[in-house]
C-alpha positions as CSV (number, residue, x, y, z in Angstrom):
1,M,156.3,132.2,105.4
2,T,156.1,135.9,105.6
3,S,152.7,137.5,104.2
4,D,154.4,140.6,103.0
5,T,151.1,142.9,103.0
6,A,152.9,145.6,101.0
7,T,152.3,143.8,97.8
8,H,148.6,143.8,98.4
9,G,147.8,147.7,98.5
10,R,147.2,147.5,102.1
11,Q,148.0,150.9,104.3
12,G,150.7,149.9,106.3
13,P,151.4,151.6,109.9
14,T,153.5,154.7,110.3
15,A,157.0,154.5,111.9
16,D,155.4,155.4,115.3
17,E,152.6,153.0,114.8
18,Q,154.8,149.9,114.2
19,P,154.1,147.0,116.4
20,P,156.6,146.0,118.8
21,P,159.0,143.3,117.8
22,W,157.2,140.3,119.9
23,Q,153.8,141.3,118.2
24,R,156.0,141.4,114.9
25,R,156.7,137.9,115.4
26,L,153.2,136.5,116.4
27,R,152.3,138.2,113.0
28,R,154.0,135.5,111.2
29,F,151.8,132.7,112.9
30,G,148.4,133.8,111.9
31,Y,145.7,136.2,111.8
32,V,144.9,136.5,115.6
33,A,147.5,135.2,118.0
34,P,145.9,135.0,121.4
35,T,147.9,133.5,124.1
36,A,147.2,131.5,127.2
37,Q,150.0,133.1,129.4
38,P,148.9,135.9,131.6
39,D,152.2,137.9,131.7
40,V,151.9,138.1,127.8
41,R,148.3,138.1,127.5
42,E,148.6,141.7,129.1
43,R,151.1,142.9,126.0
44,L,148.3,141.7,123.5
45,V,146.0,144.7,124.1
46,P,144.9,145.1,121.2
47,P,145.9,142.0,119.4
48,F,147.0,141.8,115.6
49,P,144.4,143.8,114.3
50,E,141.2,143.0,112.2
51,P,141.5,144.1,108.5
52,G,140.4,148.0,108.6
53,T,141.2,148.5,112.1
54,R,144.1,151.1,111.2
55,L,141.5,152.8,108.8
56,W,138.8,153.2,111.7
57,A,141.4,154.4,113.9
58,A,143.0,157.2,111.6
59,A,139.3,158.3,111.5
60,G,139.4,158.9,115.3
61,A,137.8,155.8,116.6
62,G,139.2,154.2,119.6
63,P,140.8,150.9,119.7
64,R,137.6,149.0,120.7
65,A,135.4,151.0,118.4
66,A,138.1,150.8,115.6
67,D,137.9,146.6,116.0
68,R,134.0,146.7,116.3
69,L,133.7,148.5,113.4
70,A,136.6,146.4,111.2
71,R,134.7,143.5,112.2
72,S,131.3,144.9,111.4
73,M,132.5,146.0,108.0
74,G,134.1,142.3,107.7
75,W,130.4,141.1,107.2
76,A,128.8,144.2,105.8
77,G,131.0,144.4,102.7
78,P,130.7,140.5,101.7
79,L,126.9,140.5,102.5
80,L,126.7,143.3,100.3
81,V,128.4,141.7,97.7
82,A,126.6,138.4,98.0
83,L,123.1,140.1,97.7
84,V,124.0,141.5,94.6
85,A,125.3,138.2,93.4
86,G,122.1,136.5,94.5
87,V,119.8,139.0,92.9
88,I,121.3,138.5,89.5
89,R,121.2,134.6,89.8
90,F,117.8,134.4,91.1
91,W,116.3,136.8,88.5
92,N,114.1,135.2,85.9
93,L,115.9,131.6,87.2
94,G,112.9,129.4,85.6
95,S,114.1,130.9,82.2
96,P,114.4,129.2,79.8
97,K,111.7,127.0,80.5
98,A,113.3,123.8,79.3
99,V,115.4,121.0,80.3
100,I,118.8,122.3,79.2
101,F,121.8,120.1,78.6
102,D,122.7,117.6,81.2
103,E,120.0,118.9,83.5
104,T,118.0,116.2,81.4
105,Y,120.3,113.4,83.8
106,Y,120.4,115.3,87.0
107,A,117.3,116.8,87.5
108,K,115.4,113.6,86.8
109,D,117.9,111.8,89.1
110,A,117.2,114.1,91.8
111,W,113.5,113.6,91.3
112,G,114.0,109.7,91.5
113,L,116.1,110.0,94.7
114,L,113.4,112.1,96.1
115,K,110.7,109.8,95.4
116,Y,112.4,106.2,96.0
117,G,116.1,106.8,97.6
118,Y,117.9,105.8,94.2
119,E,118.2,106.7,90.5
120,V,115.6,105.5,88.0
121,D,115.5,104.8,84.6
122,W,113.7,107.3,82.5
123,N,114.0,105.7,79.1
124,G,111.0,104.2,79.0
125,V,108.8,107.4,79.3
126,K,108.0,108.7,75.9
127,D,108.9,112.4,75.5
128,V,109.6,112.8,79.2
129,N,111.5,116.2,79.1
130,D,108.3,117.5,76.9
131,R,106.0,116.0,79.8
132,I,107.9,117.3,82.7
133,I,107.7,120.8,81.5
134,E,103.7,120.2,80.7
135,G,103.7,119.3,84.6
136,Y,104.3,115.5,85.0
137,H,105.4,114.7,88.1
138,G,105.5,110.8,88.2
139,A,108.7,109.0,87.9
140,P,109.1,105.1,87.0
141,D,110.6,103.0,90.0
142,T,113.0,101.0,87.9
143,P,116.4,101.8,89.0
144,G,118.7,103.4,86.8
145,Y,122.5,103.3,85.8
146,V,124.1,106.3,87.0
147,V,128.1,107.4,86.9
148,H,128.1,109.9,89.5
149,P,127.8,109.8,93.5
150,P,124.5,111.0,94.8
151,V,125.4,114.0,97.0
152,G,125.0,116.5,94.1
153,K,121.6,115.0,93.2
154,W,120.3,115.3,96.3
155,V,121.1,118.9,96.9
156,I,119.3,119.6,93.5
157,A,116.4,117.4,95.0
158,I,116.0,119.8,98.0
159,G,114.8,122.5,95.5
160,E,112.6,120.1,93.7
161,W,111.0,119.1,97.1
162,M,110.3,122.7,98.1
163,F,109.1,124.2,94.8
164,G,108.2,120.9,92.4
165,L,109.8,119.4,89.1
166,D,110.1,122.3,87.0
167,P,113.0,124.6,86.0
168,F,112.8,126.9,89.1
169,G,112.7,124.1,91.5
170,W,115.6,122.2,90.2
171,R,117.8,125.2,89.7
172,F,116.9,126.8,93.1
173,M,119.9,125.2,95.1
174,T,122.6,125.8,92.5
175,A,121.5,129.3,92.8
176,V,121.6,129.3,96.6
177,L,124.9,127.5,96.5
178,G,126.4,130.1,93.8
179,T,125.3,133.1,96.1
180,L,126.7,131.4,99.4
181,S,130.3,130.6,97.3
182,V,130.3,134.7,96.8
183,L,129.9,135.2,100.3
184,M,132.6,132.8,101.4
185,L,134.9,133.9,98.7
186,C,135.0,137.7,100.1
187,R,135.2,136.0,103.7
188,I,138.2,133.8,102.3
189,G,139.9,136.4,100.4
190,R,139.6,138.6,103.5
191,R,141.6,136.2,105.7
192,L,143.8,134.9,103.0
193,F,144.8,138.9,102.3
194,R,144.1,140.4,105.6
195,S,142.1,143.1,103.5
196,T,138.2,143.5,103.5
197,F,138.7,145.5,100.4
198,L,140.6,142.5,98.3
199,G,138.3,140.0,99.9
200,C,135.2,141.7,98.6
201,L,136.9,142.3,95.0
202,A,137.5,138.4,94.8
203,G,133.9,137.8,95.7
204,A,132.7,140.4,93.3
205,L,134.9,139.3,90.4
206,L,133.3,135.4,91.1
207,A,129.6,137.2,91.0
208,V,130.5,138.8,87.2
209,D,132.0,135.5,85.9
210,G,129.8,134.2,83.1
211,L,131.1,130.6,83.8
212,H,130.1,130.7,87.5
213,F,126.9,132.5,87.0
214,V,125.3,130.3,84.3
215,M,126.6,127.2,86.5
216,S,124.7,128.9,89.3
217,R,121.6,128.8,87.2
218,T,122.0,125.3,85.8
219,A,121.2,121.8,87.8
220,L,124.6,120.5,87.1
221,L,126.9,119.0,89.7
222,D,129.8,120.8,89.0
223,S,128.7,124.0,90.9
224,V,127.7,121.8,93.9
225,L,131.2,120.2,93.8
226,M,132.6,123.7,93.5
227,F,131.0,124.9,96.6
228,F,132.2,122.2,98.8
229,V,135.7,122.5,97.5
230,L,135.6,126.2,98.4
231,A,134.2,125.7,101.8
232,A,136.9,122.9,102.4
233,F,139.5,125.5,101.6
234,G,138.0,128.1,103.6
235,C,138.2,125.3,106.6
236,V,141.9,124.4,106.4
237,L,142.7,128.6,105.8
238,V,141.1,129.1,109.4
239,D,142.8,125.9,110.5
240,R,146.1,127.4,109.7
241,D,145.8,130.5,111.5
242,K,144.4,128.8,115.0
243,A,147.1,126.5,114.9
244,R,149.7,129.3,114.3
245,A,148.0,131.4,117.0
246,R,148.3,128.1,119.4
247,L,152.0,127.8,118.8
248,A,152.9,131.2,118.9
249,A,150.9,131.3,122.3
250,A,153.3,128.4,123.2
251,L,156.6,130.3,122.6
252,P,158.5,131.6,126.0
253,P,158.6,135.2,126.4
254,G,161.9,136.9,126.5
255,P,163.2,139.3,129.0
256,D,161.9,142.5,127.1
257,G,158.3,140.8,126.3
258,D,159.6,139.5,123.0
259,V,158.3,136.3,122.3
260,L,161.4,134.1,121.0
261,P,161.9,130.9,118.6
262,D,162.5,128.2,120.8
263,A,163.6,124.7,119.4
264,G,162.3,122.6,122.0
265,T,158.7,124.2,121.7
266,G,158.8,124.4,117.6
267,D,159.6,120.2,117.6
268,R,157.7,119.0,120.2
269,A,154.4,121.5,120.8
270,R,151.1,119.7,120.2
271,L,148.4,121.8,119.2
272,G,145.5,120.1,120.4
273,W,142.1,119.6,119.2
274,R,141.6,120.7,115.5
275,P,138.1,120.6,114.5
276,W,138.3,123.2,111.5
277,R,140.1,120.0,110.0
278,I,137.4,117.8,110.7
279,A,135.1,120.1,109.0
280,A,137.3,120.1,106.1
281,G,137.1,116.3,105.8
282,V,133.5,116.5,105.9
283,F,133.3,119.0,103.0
284,L,135.7,117.1,101.3
285,G,133.8,113.9,101.3
286,L,130.9,115.7,100.4
287,A,132.8,117.0,97.2
288,F,134.0,113.5,96.7
289,A,130.3,112.2,96.8
290,T,129.5,114.8,94.4
291,K,132.0,114.1,91.8
292,W,135.0,111.9,91.8
293,N,137.3,114.8,90.8
294,G,136.6,116.0,94.5
295,A,138.8,113.1,95.5
296,V,141.8,115.3,93.6
297,Y,141.3,118.1,96.3
298,L,141.4,115.8,99.4
299,A,145.1,114.8,98.2
300,A,146.1,118.3,97.5
301,F,144.8,119.8,100.5
302,G,146.0,117.1,102.5
303,L,149.6,117.8,101.3
304,M,149.0,121.6,101.8
305,L,148.1,120.9,105.6
306,V,151.5,119.2,106.3
307,V,153.4,121.7,104.1
308,W,151.9,124.6,106.2
309,D,152.6,122.6,109.9
310,A,156.1,122.2,108.8
311,G,156.2,126.0,107.8
312,A,154.8,127.3,111.3
313,R,157.2,125.1,113.0
314,R,160.1,126.2,111.3
315,T,159.2,129.7,112.3
316,A,158.7,128.7,116.1
317,G,162.5,127.6,115.8
318,A,162.4,124.1,115.2
319,R,165.6,122.2,114.3
320,H,163.8,119.6,112.4
321,P,160.4,121.2,110.8
322,W,159.4,118.4,108.4
323,R,160.4,115.7,111.1
324,S,158.3,116.9,113.9
325,A,155.3,118.0,111.6
326,L,155.4,114.5,110.1
327,R,155.7,113.1,113.4
328,R,153.1,115.4,115.2
329,D,150.9,117.0,113.0
330,A,150.5,114.4,109.6
331,P,149.0,111.4,111.6
332,W,146.3,113.5,113.0
333,A,146.0,115.7,109.6
334,F,145.3,112.0,107.9
335,L,142.7,110.9,110.2
336,S,141.0,114.2,110.8
337,T,140.4,114.4,106.8
338,V,141.0,111.0,104.9
339,P,138.5,108.5,107.1
340,V,136.3,111.3,107.7
341,A,135.8,112.1,103.7
342,V,135.6,108.4,102.9
343,G,132.8,107.7,105.6
344,V,130.9,110.8,104.3
345,Y,131.3,109.1,100.8
346,V,129.9,105.5,102.0
347,A,127.3,107.1,104.0
348,S,126.0,109.1,101.0
349,W,124.9,106.0,99.4
350,T,122.5,105.2,102.2
351,G,119.7,105.4,99.8
352,W,121.5,103.1,97.5
353,F,122.0,100.5,100.3
354,A,118.0,100.8,101.2
355,G,117.3,100.0,98.1
356,S,118.7,96.7,97.9
357,G,122.2,97.3,96.5
358,S,124.1,97.1,93.8
359,Y,122.9,97.6,90.1
360,S,124.4,95.9,87.1
361,R,122.9,95.8,83.5
362,T,122.3,91.5,84.0
363,E,121.3,91.5,87.4
364,G,119.2,94.2,88.2
365,W,119.3,95.6,92.0
366,R,120.4,93.0,94.5
367,H,122.0,92.9,97.8
368,S,124.0,89.3,98.9
369,G,122.0,87.8,95.8
370,F,124.5,89.6,93.3
371,Y,127.3,87.9,95.1
372,R,125.8,84.5,95.2
373,H,125.6,84.7,91.5
374,Y,129.0,86.0,91.1
375,A,130.1,83.1,93.4
376,E,128.5,80.3,91.2
377,T,129.3,81.8,88.0
378,E,132.8,83.0,88.5
379,G,134.1,81.3,91.4
380,G,133.9,83.8,93.8
381,H,133.1,83.7,97.4
382,S,130.3,85.2,99.2
383,P,129.9,85.1,103.0
384,D,127.1,84.0,104.8
385,G,125.3,85.0,108.4
386,F,125.9,88.5,109.8
387,L,128.8,89.3,107.6
388,A,126.9,89.1,104.7
389,G,124.7,91.6,105.5
390,I,127.7,94.3,105.8
391,L,130.3,92.8,103.4
392,N,128.1,91.9,100.4
393,P,126.7,95.5,100.1
394,L,130.0,97.3,100.3
395,R,131.3,94.5,97.8
396,S,128.3,95.1,95.4
397,L,129.0,99.1,95.8
398,W,132.9,98.2,95.1
399,H,131.9,96.1,91.9
400,Y,129.6,98.7,90.5
401,E,132.2,101.6,91.4
402,Q,134.4,99.5,89.2
403,Q,132.0,99.8,86.3
404,V,131.3,103.6,86.8
405,W,135.4,104.1,86.6
406,Q,135.7,101.9,83.3
407,F,132.9,104.2,82.1
408,N,134.1,107.6,83.4
409,T,137.6,107.1,82.2
410,T,137.0,105.6,78.7
411,L,134.0,108.1,77.5
412,S,135.1,109.0,74.1
413,S,131.8,109.6,72.2
414,P,132.5,112.8,70.2
415,H,130.7,116.2,71.1
416,T,130.2,119.2,69.4
417,Y,130.9,121.3,72.4
418,Q,133.9,119.2,74.0
419,S,137.3,121.1,74.5
420,N,141.1,120.3,75.3
421,P,142.0,121.4,78.7
422,W,144.8,123.4,77.0
423,S,142.2,125.9,75.8
424,W,140.2,126.3,79.1
425,L,142.0,129.3,80.5
426,V,141.3,131.4,76.9
427,Q,137.8,130.3,76.8
428,S,138.3,129.3,73.4
429,R,135.2,126.7,73.4
430,P,132.3,127.6,75.4
431,V,129.4,125.3,75.9
432,S,126.0,126.0,74.6
433,Y,123.4,124.8,77.1
434,F,120.3,125.9,75.2
435,Y,119.8,127.6,71.6
436,E,116.7,128.4,69.8
437,S,115.7,131.2,67.0
438,P,112.3,132.7,68.0
439,K,110.4,134.7,65.0
440,A,109.4,138.3,65.6
441,G,106.8,138.4,68.3
442,Q,107.8,135.2,70.0
443,D,109.6,134.3,73.5
444,G,110.5,137.9,74.0
445,C,111.9,138.7,70.1
446,P,111.0,142.4,69.5
447,I,107.6,142.3,67.0
448,D,109.2,144.9,64.8
449,E,112.7,142.7,64.2
450,A,112.6,141.9,60.6
451,D,114.8,139.0,60.9
452,K,114.5,136.1,63.7
453,C,116.3,136.5,67.1
454,A,118.6,134.4,68.9
455,R,118.3,132.9,72.5
456,E,121.0,131.2,74.2
457,V,122.6,130.2,77.3
458,L,126.4,129.9,77.0
459,A,128.8,128.7,79.4
460,L,131.2,131.4,78.7
461,G,133.6,132.7,81.6
462,T,133.8,136.3,81.4
463,P,136.8,136.8,78.7
464,L,138.7,139.8,80.2
465,L,138.1,138.0,83.6
466,W,139.9,134.8,82.4
467,W,142.5,136.3,80.1
468,T,143.4,138.4,83.3
469,A,143.5,135.3,85.5
470,C,146.2,134.0,83.1
471,C,148.4,136.7,83.8
472,A,147.5,136.5,87.7
473,L,148.6,133.0,87.5
474,V,151.9,134.0,86.2
475,Y,152.2,136.6,89.0
476,L,151.5,134.1,91.6
477,L,153.9,131.7,90.2
478,Y,156.6,134.4,90.8
479,R,155.4,135.0,94.2
480,W,155.3,131.6,95.1
481,A,158.4,130.2,93.5
482,L,160.9,133.5,94.1
483,R,159.2,135.5,97.0
484,R,157.9,132.3,99.1
485,D,154.2,133.7,99.3
486,W,152.4,131.0,100.9
487,R,149.1,132.8,100.0
488,A,150.3,132.4,96.4
489,G,151.1,128.7,96.9
490,A,147.9,128.0,98.5
491,V,145.7,129.5,95.6
492,L,148.1,127.6,93.1
493,C,147.7,124.4,94.8
494,A,143.7,124.7,94.5
495,V,143.7,125.8,90.9
496,A,146.3,123.0,89.9
497,A,144.0,120.2,91.5
498,G,140.7,121.2,89.6
499,Y,142.7,122.0,86.2
500,L,145.9,119.6,85.9
501,P,144.3,115.8,86.4
502,W,142.2,117.0,83.1
503,F,145.3,116.8,80.9
504,M,145.6,112.9,81.8
505,W,142.2,112.2,80.3
506,Q,142.8,114.6,76.9
507,E,141.3,111.7,74.6
508,R,137.9,111.5,76.8
509,T,135.0,113.7,76.0
510,I,135.4,116.6,78.3
511,F,134.1,120.3,78.8
512,V,135.3,123.7,79.6
513,F,132.4,124.3,82.3
514,Y,134.3,121.5,84.2
515,A,136.7,124.3,85.1
516,V,133.9,126.3,87.5
517,V,135.7,124.3,90.4
518,F,138.6,126.7,90.4
519,V,136.9,129.9,89.2
520,P,137.0,131.1,92.8
521,F,140.3,130.4,92.9
522,L,141.1,132.4,89.8
523,C,139.1,135.3,91.2
524,L,141.7,135.1,94.3
525,A,144.5,135.0,91.8
526,V,143.1,138.3,90.0
527,A,142.4,140.1,93.3
528,M,146.1,139.3,94.7
529,L,147.5,140.9,91.3
530,I,145.2,143.8,91.4
531,G,146.6,144.4,95.0
532,A,150.1,144.6,93.6
533,I,148.6,146.9,90.9
534,L,147.5,149.2,93.5
535,G,151.1,149.5,95.4
536,G,152.1,148.8,98.6
537,P,152.5,151.3,101.7
538,R,156.0,152.6,100.9
539,A,154.9,153.6,97.3
540,S,154.9,157.1,96.2
541,E,151.6,159.1,95.8
542,R,152.0,159.3,92.2
543,R,152.6,155.5,91.7
544,R,149.5,154.8,94.0
545,V,147.5,157.1,91.7
546,V,148.3,155.3,88.6
547,G,147.7,151.9,90.5
548,V,144.5,153.1,91.8
549,V,143.5,154.1,88.2
550,G,145.1,151.3,86.2
551,A,143.1,148.5,88.7
552,G,139.8,150.3,88.7
553,V,139.8,150.6,84.7
554,L,140.5,146.8,84.7
555,V,137.7,146.0,87.1
556,L,135.5,148.4,85.2
557,F,136.1,146.6,81.9
558,I,135.6,143.2,83.6
559,V,132.4,144.1,85.0
560,W,131.4,145.7,81.7
561,N,132.3,142.7,79.7
562,F,129.9,140.8,82.1
563,I,127.1,142.9,81.2
564,Y,127.6,142.9,77.6
565,F,127.4,139.2,77.6
566,F,124.6,139.0,80.0
567,P,122.0,137.9,77.4
568,L,123.8,135.1,76.4
569,Y,124.2,134.0,80.4
570,T,120.4,134.3,80.5
571,G,118.6,133.3,77.5
572,Q,117.2,136.5,76.4
573,A,116.0,137.0,72.9
574,I,118.4,139.6,71.1
575,P,118.5,140.1,67.3
576,M,120.8,138.3,65.3
577,D,123.1,140.7,64.6
578,A,123.6,141.5,68.3
579,W,124.3,137.7,68.8
580,R,126.9,137.6,66.1
581,N,128.5,140.6,67.3
582,R,129.0,138.8,70.5
583,M,130.6,135.6,68.9
584,W,134.0,137.1,69.1
585,F,135.6,133.7,67.7
586,D,134.4,131.3,65.2
587,T,134.9,128.6,67.9
588,W,132.2,130.1,70.2
589,I,129.7,129.2,67.7
């Protein structure tokens, strides 16, 4: 349960600066541990400091000034990283000026939602993609059959509402969420590692990951799902810190001011109102209402909350930490997340309900009429009166979701770029979203180019980053299994929730870009590994120099790797030889 900050290269206090025992014990509970007990509050000046406080204090700043500077840098650094990420994501965002890959579904679904409140069937519009690029802004009013919930498409629709039905408009919001996710990861990493540097490093790694970059510039649902999952992770992390601070404050002080573990407090303390869990439930509901695999994170994070609560009570001295957590914390954790998430999911279908209910291939869009037909033909029962207006729409939705489940779990149409999840972490089969071979003088191809050029948008994670992440995951398994490092366990839990379920559907048509949902957590894993490479506070000067050089070279190589593949991420026209040089493996073509 300890943080073991020495493994992350953080500058530790000297022997004369070691905090007293009561503060060291409070440190085990969370980031800042305020207390409501007046006699203890006087001893909490300053509280467990913000990351970077000791650095500013060593530079001569007073305690309050050092704390303010640390807090300012805690925002200045992440904002700077996010600014860089935003600039490169919004640069030439409307290129390629085409409907690329699955934008053909979600950009048009979003436009239908914006115009009618439900997705429409575009199959009857001839050459619809070409017409949209030429400026067509109409839409049929015939309901369409869709296989994903509407929230992600509503997010895309915001950009179309602001800028119209064109490539920049339907990619705008994914670029916004991609940029904000970099900012969030900086702050999440800072809180997780208690280090502004490692937090900003995790965000910078996310900013230069090719898969996250391409998904931030494409109107697909998976980047929206990634944003909501990351936001939910941040909420449960803040809840952990605040709950532990509250539990620490409830512990009785000893005769010398030491805060002592207490079995009664550990077993019976109530932690009160926990709004961050409700916020996590909302974000998990939005994730679930974007794509169904968001529900896996609801289960994974719910389990993680219970484990964290039991660990906190054990640290507080509880004799029966698991029993206490299951009795006093788990029911409220369930009510704060699962019903909230389900409520958000059902509410996301408001436009579907208002548009007259359930879609079926034979019956069209109906409300209770669908179930009258069901009752007449298959012996079902359809209530009348007031209940019909409530139950029949819900039953229609349930029936529709069953059809969608059948479709999603049996989809096995062969696709050129499908891949097995075993290959995802090494990026052996990226997905080409767009490709064309312009001739000299066309679409950015140099006029003096003897051969034709290549323009491609390739959903490829920055290879050196992903290969480093494979090593980082092994390191985190060691930290979690043998050193009981909760941070490693949290990151591994988030990666597993986004990755392992796909092994159940290996016969289904699946793609590597589904992995974008756990890319932020891979970046956290790499940042944690780099922290270990830097060396702890007790490391020798030689060890630190070697660590800094090694970590710096690794980060520079990752950034160079992103720059090298940048033309393939943005659809720039490059000579065919340059394109072939970037095809490191035959499976990338």
